[in-house]
N, C-alpha and C positions, 0 to 999 in steps of 0.2 A: 827301659831307657826313659829319660826325661822327655816331656813335650813342652815346647816353648814357642813363643812368639818373638822374633827378631825384627826390630825397626831399624832400617838402615839410615833413614833420614826423616825424623819426625817433623810433621808440619809445624809444631810449636817451637821449632828451633833447638831442641834438646839433643839432636843428633842421634847417634847409634845408641840402642837401649834394648834390653832383653828382659823378658818376665815369663812366668809360667803360663801355660795355656789356661783359658778360663776354667775355673773350678779345679785346676790342678795344684799339686803341692809345690812348695818353693823348690828351685832348682838345687839348692844346696842340700836338700834332703834325699835327692836321687842316689840310688846305690852306686857304689864305685867298685872297680877292681884295680889291679895293679897299674893300669894305664889311664886311670881317671874315670870319668862318667861319660856315658853315650848320651847324646841329645838329639832329638828330632825337632827341628825348628821350622815353623812357617816364617818365610822371609817376606817382609813388607817394605814397600817404599812409599813414604808419606801416606800410610794407611792402606795402600792397595797391595793385595797378594801378588807375588811375583815368582814364587817357587818354594821348595823346601830343600833343606840340607839335613844330612845325618853326620854329625861330627862328634869328636871325643875331646872333652875338656879335662885337662890334667890339673892336679892340685896346684894352687897358686896362680893359675891362668885366669885371665878375664874372659868369662864365656862370651860376652858380646864381641870383643875383638877377635877371638879365635873363630867364631862362626861367621862373622862379617867377612874375614879374610877368605874363608871357604866359600861363602856365597859369591864373592867377587871372582873366584876361580871357576866356579861350576855353573853360575846362572848368568845367562845374558839378560841383564836387567834393562827393560825399556824405560823410556821416560814415563813417569806416572803423574798425570796432571791432577790437580785438586779435585776433590769430589764435588759434584754439582750440589746446589742447595737442596735440602730434603723435601721441600714444598711441592716439587713438580712430579707427584706420584699419585696414583689412584688410591681411593679408599680400598681397604683389603679386610678380608676375614681370615683368620689363621685357625686351621683345623688341627687339632692334636687328638689322635686316636689312642687310647690307653685301656689297659686291663689289669686291675689289681696290682698296680705300682705306684702308690701314692708318693712315696719318697722321691722317686725319679721324676715323677710328673711335677712335683713342687719345684724341683730344681729347673726344670725345663720352663715352667710358668714364670719363674722369677726372671729368667733371661728374656723371655718374650715381652714381659711388661717393661723391660729397660730399653726397648727398641727406640730409635730416633725417628720412626715413621710418624708422620702427623696425625693419621686418622685410621684406626684399625680396632677390630674386635677379635676376641679369642673364643673359640668353641671347643670345649672338651667333650669328645664322644666317648662314652663309657661302653665298651663292647662287651656284650654278653657277661655283665658283671656277676660275680659270685658273692660279693658283700657290698655294703654301703660305703665302703671307705673312700672311694673316689668321689662319690656325691657329697660326702661329708667335707672332704678337703675343699672342693670347688665352692660349695654353698656357704662355707663358714670362713675359711682362711682367705678366700679370694672374692668374697661378696662385696659388690660395689665397685670392683676394680676392672670392669670390662671383660670378665670371663663368664661365659655362660656354660651350662651343664646340659648335655643331651645324650640320653641312653639309646643304645642300639642293641636289641635283643639277639639279632642274627649274628652269629660268630663269624669273624673274618675281617681282615683289614679293609678289603674293598667295600663291604657292607658298612663298615664304620665311616669311611670316607664318603660314601654316598649319603649317609645320614648327615654328615657336615655340609655337604653340597645343598641338601634340602633345607637346612635351617639357617644357612648363611644369609646375610643381608647385604652383601657386597657383590659387585661384579667381577672382582678378582679374588681368587680363592688360593691361599697359600697353605701347604701341608708340611708338617714336620712330625717327628716322633717324640715320645716322652722320654727317650734316653739321649737327648741332645742338649747342648747349651748353645744358644744362638748368639752370634756376634751382634753388638748393638746396631750395626748398620744392615744386618741381614735383610730384614723385610723391606727396607727402602731399596736396596739394590736389586732384590728379587722382583719387586713390582714396577720399578721405573721403566723397564723395556715396554711394558703394556702401554704406558702413556706415550711413548716414543713411536710405537708402531701399531697401528690399529688392526693389522692382519695377524699379529701374534696371537696364538691360542695357548702357548705353554712356555714357561722359562723354568730353568733348573739352575742349581747352584752348587758350590764346592762343599764337599763333606770331608773333614779331617778328623784324625783320632784325638780324642780328649786325653786318653792315656794309653801308654804302652808298657804295662807293668807285668804282663804274663807272656810266655811264649806263644799262646794261642792269639793274643792281640797282635803281637809283632807279625806273626805269620799271616794273619788276615790282611794286615795292611801291606805286607810285602807282596801278596797275592794280587794286589790291586786295590784293595780297600774300596772306597766309594768315590775317590776323587776323579775328576775327569780333566784335569790339566789346569793351566794358568792363563790361557788365552781364550778370550770370549769368541764364541762361535755361533753361527746362525745356520740351521738346517732348513732349507726351503725345498719342498717337493718340486717346485717349479724349476729349480736349479740344483739338481742332485749333486752332492759333493763328489768329486772325481777320485778322492781318496778313500771313499767308503763304498766298495763294490757290492756290499750287502744291503746297502740302504734301500728302504727304511727298516730292514729287519735286524739290524745291529743295535737293538733298543737299549742294551746296556751301555752304549757309548753316550747316550743323551743325558743321563743323569739318573738319580735315585729317589725313591719315595720320601726320604728323610729330608729332602730339600727341593721342592717343586711347587710351582704355582700354575693355575690355569684361568682362563677367561671362562666365566660360568656358562655363557651362552653355548659356545661350541662344545664344552664338555658335556652339558646336558643333551645337546643335540645328538651326540653319538652314544648316548645311553649311560654316561658317566663311566665308573669303574665296573668291570665285570665282577659281580659278587661271587662267582665261582672261582676267582683267583685270589691270591694273597695269603699272607700269613694267617693261620687259624682256620684254613680250609684244607681239604685233602690236597688241593693243588700245591700247597706249600709256599706259593709266591707268585709273582708275575703281574700283580695288579698295576704297579706303576708302568711297567714296560708296555702292558696292553694299552694304557691311555696314551703313551707317547706315540706309538705306531698308529693307533686308530685315528688320532688327529692328523698325523702327517699324510695317512692314507686319504684323508678328506681334503687335502691340499693346504692345510694350515701349517705355517712355519713354526719352528721351535727354536728358542734361543738359550744358550748357556753362558752364564756369567760367573766367573770365579770371585766376583766382588761380594757375592751373597754366600756367606760362610756360616756353617754350623759345625760344632765340635761334637763328634759322636762317640759315646761310650761303648766301645766294642765289648762283646761278651768275653768273660775272662778265662773260661774252662775249656779244656779239650772237647769235652762232650758237646758243649755249645757250638764249637767250631765245626765238629763233625755234622751237626744238624744243619748248620748254615751251608756247608759244602753240598749236602745232598738237596737242600732246599733251593739253592741257586740253580742247580741243574734242572730240577723239577719245574721251578717257576718259569724258567726260559721256555721249555717246550709246552708247558701249560699255557703260557702267553700266545704262542704260535698257534696252538689248537683253538684257543678262544678267538683269535683273529680270523681263522678259517671259518669257524662256526658262525661268527657274527657277521662277516663280510666275505662271502665265498669268492667274490671276484679277485681276492688277493691270492688265490692259489696259483694261477699261472706265473706271476712274478716271483712267488716264493719257490715254485719248482725250478724256474730258471736260475735261481741263486743257490739251489740245494747243494750242488757239488762243492762250491766254495764255502758254503756254510758248514758242511760236514768237516772240511779241512780246517776251518777256523775253530770249531768245537774241539777237534782233536788237539790242536795246539793249546787252546785255552785251558783244557783240563789235563794236560800231560803232566805225569809226574817228573819232579826234578830233585836231585840230591840235596839233602841238608848238610850242615856242618857236623862235626864229630859229636857235638853235644845235642844234635837233633834240633837245633834252633835255626839259625840262618835267616836271610831275608833282609832286604834293604827297603824300609818304608819309603814311599815316594817315587819308586821306580815303576810307576804305573803304566801298563800296557807294554812292557819290554818283554815279558815272559822269559826273563833271565833269573827270576827268584826261585828259591827252593819250594817245592810243593810236594809233600810226602805222598807216596804211593796209595796209601789208604784214603787220603782225601781225594786224590784223583779218581779212585774207583767209586767213591761216593758221589762225586759230581756226575760221572758218567752213568751210574745207576739212576740218579735223579733225572737225567735227561731222558732215559728210556720210560721212567715212571710218569712223567709230567702229563702226558695226554690221558692216561688212565685216571690220574688224580683229578683232572679237570672234569672228566665225565662223571666221576663220583660226586664231585662238588655240584655240578649241574643237576644231577638226579636228586640230590638232597634238597635243592633250592627250587624244585619245579613248582611252577604257579606263583612264585614270588615276584613282586614288581619293585621298581625303584621307588624310594620314599617320596619323591616329588611327583610322581605320575598320578593322574587323576585328581590333581588339585586344581 
């Protein structure tokens, strides 16, 4: 299906308008069937995201009118004030970890250099490079444009992020991936809360699909994708949310690693990211979840803002989706294992939440029927657990949950004696 942005009331007075998602093909080129073309659209009101709709536009129909009517029927649209001026934000360092994907990296860097943030730098961390392609890209095509290159020989996303923490020159550190396109307002929206609340240690933002061109991409987004809703939310350990009985161990509800920012001081104080977690290690994932819970456990609040948007290029193939399903399960339990190893005092509250946690894991990973074509899924219905989820992927997630602690132990053993890159300086 096509992916689009639908503006209901543009601030410049042009009214309702629609266009393709950043970096996406024109809507008119989207495939059609007998009933027209399906469109997944981010709905904005004067630039602010308010929800998503999945609609069908038939031949001869105006896509903006059709989807605007559907948005009016399905979304309770709040009043969206004008955005505040971009000057009231702290200086930031954007860290992008990458490995042997120069074409994707260039696309991400181009979107980052187009940010409306007034003062930032970009650090590209080349994780366990096998070639000089990434170095060549950064030092030639982006020379003199505020992009720095930093190699990290230890494989793993957490190790790469820790290298970014070590070389950054800002007090606020934003992290994203090499397979995203950032909205021009992303960095301003992601860092502004730090200027408004000196207690904040972490801010996360909205992640949407850049393309939904394969069944695997649609299924991943239907399963929940990476979006965490369209309402800003504050998670404060001093006032635990009543609707989150597993707090703070429901780390996946707080955000994802492709769109997060931290205050450098608190992040370093808790040891940064655990290098035995994350993609590229035997643990398979969990580095972002570990950082979220670790800071919450120290009493720092976390803020989620849907105004900070990145568009993520989901993997296209079935094999990639299978690997992600297994990795999600493994990363979650690897994260919990890391938390108990690094902060044993979390064991009693974790045990107290264990029965509910197991029930939640069963619901989250339960298989659900697909349609007759094996596709199914409604992107945007995040957290409803009414989407199709094939039995094979369900089994992989559950196997990953069982493997996660072992994967973490293997990663810890491989890294024994290693220190964080900023330690001893």
